[in-house]
Structure formats: structure tokens, C-alpha cells
LUMDRENTI-411133 format. One record per atom (N, C-alpha, C): residue in one letter; z, x, y. Coordinates in pm, whole numbers, plus 50000, padded with zeros to 5 digits. Layout:
N
AZXY/...
END
This chain:
296
M807451967726102/M808211959326012/M807971940826024/D807541932125947/D807121921625936/D807661915626082/G806111905826116/G806661897526243/G806781902026381/V806301919926334/V806571928626486/V805221932326492/G804771936126603/G803301941526650/G802971942026792/P801891949026828/P801141951126931/P800711933726939/G801211928027074/G800751915427132/G801771904227058/T803261907926992/T803811899926967/T804511895727118/V804981878027124/V805651880427193/V806911874827189/L808161883427206/L809511874427150/L810361869127287/G810671859727223/G811751849327348/G810821846127435/G809881841627430/G808571835027466/G808181844227592/R808751855227625/R808261863327748/R808031877827726/Y808821883427635/Y808661899127623/Y807341901727525/Q806491905827573/Q805071910827518/Q805411925527457/L805131925827338/L804981941727261/L803711948527283/A803981960727324/A802551969627395/A802651975027280/E803831990027277/E803742000027178/E804792000927129/R804252006827004/R805732010326913/R806582025526958/L807512031727003/L807732043327022/L808622048126941/G809092044126835/G810022054326723/G810722038726675/S810962047226533/S812022036326438/S813162045326363/A813912041426343/A815232043826255/A815932032826183/D816602038226110/D817732027526042/D817632012826019/G815992010126007/G815751996726014/G814771990826101/G815501996126272/G815001992326368/G813671998526407/E812901991826535/E812061992726586/E811941992926723/R811972005826801/R811492008626960/R810122001827001/W810131993127075/W808721991627126/W808861992427297/G807671993927336/G807541994427510/G806841982727507/A807391969527647/A807151958227619/A806561952427766/H806531942427760/H806711934827892/H806731927027948/D807911922928039/D808481908228069/D807591899928092/D806981890628106/D805991885728121/D806891874228253/H807831871728247/H808781858728329/H808921867828433/L809981879328491/L810021889128567/L809081899228601/R807741903528552/R806641909328535/R807541925128574/R807931930528448/R808741944928484/R808281950328321/D808081963828337/D808781966328175/D809921963928129/V809981966328015/V811351967227937/V810601972927788/T812181979027738/T812181982427597/T812771975227487/I812111972427365/I812701961027310/I812981967927162/L814181967827156/L814921972726978/L814891958926890/A813941960126798/A813641950726728/A813931954226549/F814501939726500/F815451944326341/F815381933726295/S815381930526197/S815501919926087/S816931914026121/V816461902126109/V817511888726120/V818621892325991/D818171897825917/D818981899325771/D819231913025780/H819341925225863/H819841935225862/H821361934325850/P821481946225764/P823171943925735/P823951947425871/Q823491952225981/Q824081952226082/Q823801947226223/A823011934826172/A822541925726254/A823481921826358/S824741918126347/S825651909926369/S826131922526459/A826221933426431/A827211941226496/A826331949626576/V825101947826612/V824291956026701/V824601943926839/R823801931426740/R824141920526925/R825551924526944/D826621922426938/D827881926726944/D827791933027037/I827341947627018/I827771962227056/I826381957927209/A825481954427149/A824401950627323/A825471940527412/L826071934327359/L826741925027474/L827661930827529/K828291941927495/K829531951827545/K828541957927673/V827811963627592/V826961973627700/V826241969327798/S825921953527810/S825291947827876/S826071941628053/L827551945027992/L828461944128093/L828731955028194/L828471969628135/L828481980528173/L827541987528282/D827881985428356/D826461992628439/D826852003228540/H825622011728551/H826102027728544/H824322033828554/Q824782043728693/Q823292046528702/Q822642054428609/H823402059628546/H822672068028391/H822832064628255/L822872051528287/L823152045928145/L821722034028122/A820822033328079/A819702023528041/A820192009027999/R820452002728105/R820811987028092/R820281982027975/V821551972127934/V820861963027837/V821101946027890/L819681945027883/L819581931128017/L819481917727891/D819131917727752/D819021904427721/D818891909727595/A819121898227479/A819221900627356/A819151884727277/G818531882127157/G817671866127104/G817481873826962/D817021857726891/D816061855626778/D814971850226789/E814391854926680/E813091847326684/E813211845426465/P812341837226427/P812661836326297/P811911849626273/G812911856026187/G812911865726122/G813321877026162/V812951880426276/V813461894226400/V814621888226504/A815411901726542/A816531900426567/A815871910726682/Y816331910626829/Y816061918326901/Y817091918727046/V817391936027094/V818211936427220/V816941940427319/V816951935427439/V815991942627557/V816701949327647/E816151964127639/E816671972527733/E815601974327859/E815991985527934/E815531988228048/E814561995828029/G813301991928112/G811692001928092/G811992010628149/L811412020728091/L811502032828117/L810052037828146/P809092034728176/P807652039628145/P807772055028190/E806832062028130/E806662074228145/E807992084528171/A809002079928124/A810202084828106/A809692100628010/R810322110528017/R810122119227898/R811612125527817/S811712123827691/S813172128327656/S813252143427676/L814742145327648/L815342161827689/L814312169227577/G814102166927467/G813522173927361/G811722174627357/A810942160627425/A810322163927470/A809882175127586/L810962176127699/L810842184127808/L810952198327766/A811672204227684/A812762214927618/A811252222727502/R810612210627404/R809582215827354/R809122231127380/G809312239427304/G808732250427269/G808862262827402/V809362258627497/V809582265427628/V811352264627662/G811882253727643/G813082257527708/G812922249627865/L813752247827904/L814132243928043/L814802250928136/P814592252428235/P815452261028351/P817372259228330/A817832264128338/A819252265428309/A819722250128396/A819082251528534/A819612241828621/A819892229228618/E817902229028550/E818272210028522/E818802214328370/V819042218328258/V819722215128149/V821142211828232/R822212217328325/R823192218028349/R822842201928409/R821742197628513/R821962181428542/R821712175528447/L820482175328366/L820672168928263/L821792162128177/V822142171828117/V823562169628035/V824882168028119/G824872168228248/G826232170228333/G825832152328353/E825162149328427/E825022127328429/E825002125428337/A824152129328211/A824642119828059/A825862123328044/A826452130228074/A828372129427983/A829132119928124/L828542122428238/L829262113328316/L829062097828302/A827952097028272/A827652080228199/A828532079128071/L828932089427999/L829192086527851/L831232085827879/E830942092327954/E832942092628013/E832732079228037/A832022071928165/A832332059328207/A832222049428072/A831472048128026/A831302039327847/A832732043727773/R833232056527767/R834042057627693/R835482049327793/K835822050627886/K836412045327958/K836782028127898/R835372026127897/R835442009127852/R835252006727665/G835942017027604/G836012020527477/G834372020327399/L833492027027442/L831932023427435/L831802039127391/H830862042927269/H830652056027255/H829172056327180/H828562066627213/H827052071227194/H826892067527017/R827672080826971/R827622082626810/R826602087926802/M825482088726853/M824332090226789/M823452100026818/L823592109726960/L823092115827035/L822262122726990/T820612124927014/T819522134226960/T818942138527095/P818042146827074/P817112152127153/P816212138427256/D815992126527192/D815632118327235/D816402105427323/S817682111027323/S818372100027386/S818812101727515/V818712115227546/V818212113327722/V817252116427737/V817402113427879/V815372112627906/V815462109128057/R814262119628089/R814102120328279/R813062110528307/T812992100628422/T812192095328417/T811052099328531/R810112094828548/R809012102028670/R809572100828778/G810642094728822/G811412096328963/G812702111628930/G812342112828829/G813912126328802/G814852118728774/E815502106128777/E816912099028744/E817012104328558/V818122104928565/V818212109328389/V819472099528328/K818722090728244/K819072079328151/K819552087528024/V820422078227972/V820662079927826/V820352065027801/V820052066527693/V819472055327561/V820082050727478/G820712042227420/G820722033827293/G822492035927258/L822472037027401/L824422039327416/L824482021527275/G825612030227196/G826522016527120/G825272014527004/T824182006226996/T823212001426945/T822492009226875/D822422025226868/D822002032626768/D822722029426652/A824112035626704/A825472037526619/A825692024126551/A825402014426586/A826011998126507/A824681998526421/L823172002526470/L822141999326364/L822282008526226/A823272019526282/A823332027826141/A824202026226092/G825362015526150/G826792015426046/G827552023426073/R827302030926203/R828302042326240/R829372036926355/D829832029926397/D830132020226485/D831712019226466/D832012020226363/D833742023826363/D835072032726309/A834662044526403/A834782054826412/A836272053026506/P837742059726470/P838512059726600/P837962066426747/A838592060826847/A837932065426981/A838192081727001/A839052086726929/A839342100126967/A838442105226887/D837782102726735/D836752110926696/D835292106026752/A835282095926796/A833952089826863/A833922098426984/S834612101227101/S834502107427153/S834482120327168/R834982125927049/R834552144727013/R833062142927012/G832772133626924/G831832130826837/G830222134326989/D830282126827100/D829892126627196/D829642136427260/A830952144327268/A830972159727362/A830212169727282/I830292168227136/I829632176827068/I828102171627077/G827612162227099/G826252158127085/G825672163427238/L826742164127330/L825982166127485/L825842185527448/T826912190427411/T826632202527393/T825392208027313/A825072200827211/A823802202127120/A822742201427264/L822522190027317/L821792188127416/L821192196527488/A822852205227577/A822342214727613/A821752230327572/Y822402229927440/Y821622240327352/Y820112239527327/A820022224127284/A818262224827270/A817972225927423/G818112222127544/G817652220527687/G817212238627680/L817882247627665/L818222259527655/L817382269827590/T817242263127467/T816562274227376/T815342264927293/G815282254327363/G814252246027262/G814122245227113/A815282242727116/A815552240126936/A817032234026884/W816922225126805/W818082215226798/W819212218826698/P820262222626747/P821292227426660/P822132226626519/L822092206126549/L822872199526475/L822112194926355/D822632190426272/D821782185426120/D821562167726135/T821362164926275/T821052150126272/T819582150026328/P819192139626325/P817652137726333/P817122144826500/A816262155326518/A815762166126600/A814652162226668/G814272147126696/G812932140726775/G812192154226754/A811802159326855/A810312165726918/A810512177826896/L811582182926846/L812542197326867/L812342204426722/P812042213826731/P812752221826543/P813852222326560/R814032227826433/R815252231826404/R816192244226403/A817012247826516/A817842262126529/A817442267526392/Q816942280326430/Q817632291426287/Q818722292926312/R818962297026150/R820572302126118/R820182313626084/P820122326326129/P820552339726050/P821672342325978/G821582341725861/G822692345725746/G823662334125793/G823042323725791/G823862310425798/G824422306925918/T824632316426006/T825052311626132/T823972310126271/L824932300826319/L823962293026427/L823892303226572/P823102308426616/P822982318626714/P823442309826841/A824172321426893/A824622315227075/A823542310227167/P823052304027263/P821602308527323/P821832317727385/S822152325727438/S822152342627537/S821122352427349/E821432348827238/E820802350327148/E819522351027127/V819142338627146/V817632335027143/V817162330127286/A817322333027405/A816952327627524/A817322335727620/V816702337027731/V817462345327876/V817792338827967/N818252346328056/N818782333928161/N819582325328155/V820492326928029/V821152315428024/V822852318728070/P823262312028169/P824782313028215/P825732313728120/A826672319728135/A827642323028099/A828552310928036/D828702303828171/D829512289328129/D828702283728016/L827542280828029/L826742276427918/L826402278727783/D826792291927755/D826852298327662/D828152295527631/A829092298927704/A830222298727653/A830482284027587/L830382272027655/L830512261727592/L829942257227425/C828682260927447/C827872264727337/C828702268027206/R828742281427240/R829432293727133/R831102282227079/Q832042277427172/Q833192267727143/Q832882259527073/T831902250627101/T831972238427077/T831102237926949/L829842246426941/L828882241226822/L829562260426703/I829802266226710/I830422278126627/I831532275426589/D832552277426729/D833982279626679/D834882264126655/G834252254726675/G834972244826654/G835642239626740/A835902246726844/A836602241726962/A835892233627086/G836222231627195/G835492231527314/G836072219127371/P835152208827415/P835612196827502/P836032187027385/A837192173327435/A837372170927291/A836802152027402/T836192149927473/T835612139227563/T834522145727646/P833532136627680/P832312137127745/P832852139527949/G834062134327953/G834822139628061/G835052154628090/E835532159527984/E836112171727977/E834922177627990/L833792173427913/L832942185927929/L832162187328071/A831452171328108/A831292176528254/A832162181528403/A833402181828347/A834122187328415/A834022205328388/R833662209628305/R833172222328288/R832352227728352/I831482218128325/I829982223728382/I829452219828520/A830392216228553/A830352210528761/A830332223228839/P829642222828911/P828642211829030/P827372212828902/W826212202528951/W824822208328933/W824212202329061/S822672203129037/S821962203429171/S821912182629135/S821782173429276/S821512161729290/S819942157229254/E819082166129227/E817592165529241/E817382175729103/P816012167829067/P815712181228973/P815042189729003/V815462200228898/V815232215228913/V814212220228822/L812992220028903/L811402222628841/L810792232028886/A810462236328808/A809692253528797/A808292253828714/E807562261428739/E806092263628659/E806732269628552/A807642281828554/A808252286928425/A809182284128426/S809352284228284/S811012280128239/S811522291628164/P812422297428140/P813142304728094/P812672308727947/S812192324127942/S811352322627805/S812662323627688/V812112315427567/V812702311127456/V812372324627362/G813432328227215/G812652336627160/G812972351427171/A813572353827315/A813722371427320/A815082372827267/A815332386327243/A816512390427179/A817582394727295/A818302393327224/A819502395727349/A819622408227380/T818972415227347/T818852429527419/T817492430527518/D816862421127467/D815622422227608/D815762422427747/A814902429427758/A815362427527947/A815382417928014/P816462412128092/P816122399828140/P815172399428212/A814622381628194/A813342380828313/A813952379028453/P813152379428574/P813662374528694/P814462361228718/P815472363128777/P815792347628769/P814982336028845/L814782322228814/L813982315728879/L814482316029011/P813482310929130/P813902308729257/P814542292529287/E815572290429332/E815522277129368/E816252279729516/E815502266429606/E816282265329695/E817472257129712/P818632260429818/P819812253829861/P819642237429788/R820372233529717/R820372218729693/R821782214929742/P821992203629735/P823542194429731/P824012196429587/V825122189929559/V825802191329450/V826252179329406/T826332174029283/T827432165829246/T827502166229124/G828202156529075/G828962151228937/G830332159428913/V830842162028968/V832422168428988/V833302155828937/A833572158628811/A834522149628745/A835872150328770/P836552139528753/P837532141128804/P838882152828745/A839542156928802/A840492168628729/A841652164428574/A842072153128681/A843222145428568/A842522141128463/P842822144128358/P842872137228224/P843012124028200/V842152113528149/V842422099628158/V842822094527997/E843392090827946/E844302083527855/E843142076027796/E843242083027625/E842292072527568/E842322059027496/P841322051227552/P841572036527543/P841542032827373/A842202018827381/A842292016727215/A841352017627129/D840802018827002/D839572017726930/D838272002526972/A837072004827003/A836731996827028/A836281985226904/
END
């Protein structure tokens, strides 16, 4: 986009380095805050973008929400021709899509990534905030193993999708999280939304197969969640309900040299289970339902 490139300095302090991606008229850049000497991420878009005011408004709301699994919004501003939002820098973080591409992830790590993302989005939901644009690039694992959700609110605002009723937005985030579980288990994206680094899931006969039909070592509860939500049109209505269904999960990254095989038929002999050391668990969501907030 005009006026933005490597070396551009925004706000007199944020020096752009590498473009990370683009969508809906906006660009994300890896950058450095020269004042505080830290890495940041910049979402840059034209001040004339039809959604510029909506993006700035939602960015302000997100900046007031502090959750360990949400990428923080740190600042926002305008330059001649360019508006920008400053987000927490996540150097060397890898998206769920990049991690799962080709081979899938250990099921225990899928449970952790999706579960902690669900808790973050449930905290946002209680404040009237929703993601609405979850893709394989929306959940990342940092180099230290932390889980972060990026683009809360701002991605949907930039795309003009920030005006849905709260119940619809909550259900949409629950579907998106389930799709992330499917992608982590199978290495393929099951929705018609942007797939990032992943291929689209194959649909033999026009029907999406359950994860257990294309991968081995798929836990029964995650398989049932994907079947109900992505195939039967049922499943959880909120991120919190999803978190409660798949809890508990490991509090530490579940890493393995070999990931579950992807592409094996359901009739194939199952691979031996991945060894795991006992780990503490976390992420048990409250059992009591929470009332839906008023529309954001």
C-alpha cells in the first residue's frame, strides 16, 4: 500500500521491517518500537478505508482487555494517508496452520492450542467482543510455547463483519475454534474461509469427513465435537462451552518428534500412541452458563 514499506516509521517510533500478510485492504507488518526497544506488529490501512473508524473504535475496546492468551493492542494512530494499530509483537511465533501443515499435530497439543484460545475468546465475549474471522493464522504458538489469539475484533472490523448479533458472533467463534481443532488434527482447513498455509479439506461425495476418517489417534471427544459442529450443524454455542467440552489440557506444550499420521483411512491399523509424560492440567472452564452480553 502507498506510503508503507520496509524502513517506514509510523508515529515517530514504529519502524516497519517485514510484511507479514495482507487482507481486506490492510497489511500486517513486523516492526520495532524504537522508544521502548521492543518488537511489535503493525496493522496498517488507508485513512480513507471505509472501515477505518470501525477498526480504530474496536482497537480501543480490545486495548482495555487484558488476557494472557490474547495478543494485546498497544497503540493506534494516523499518519498522512495511513492509519495503524499497534499490536503485541510475537517474534518467531508460528501459526496453528504452519504447525499443522502436512502432518497435523499431536492431539494433546491441538487440545491445548484450541482450549486456551477458547478461554481467551470467552473472556472477550463477556466484554461484548468477538473475533468472527478465525483462520489457521489467528492462533499462534510463541517460541516459548504460549498460545496467542491475534486479530480480535480488528480483522472483522476491517472486513466489515463487525455488526452481527452477539449470539451469532459467539456461535461463529465456536465454529471457528472447532475448525481450528479439525485443522490441527488433519492438516487441512474445513471451512470456506481463508485457509492460510493449509490446503482445503477434501469432501468426498460433497461431505466433510470426520477427523477420524482421515487421521489416526484422534480422541473420541474431539472427533465428536468436529462431527457435531462442522457436519451436523450442532455443537457449542460459545467459546466457553467449547472449552468446557474439551478440558482439561496440558499446561505445557505437547511436543513430539512424530505427529499423528494424516491421510490414513479409518480402517488402517492405528499407529502406536505418542508417549507423554504426566503434566499438570489447566483450562477447566466454569460449568455454569454465562448470560449473553448486549450486542457490541
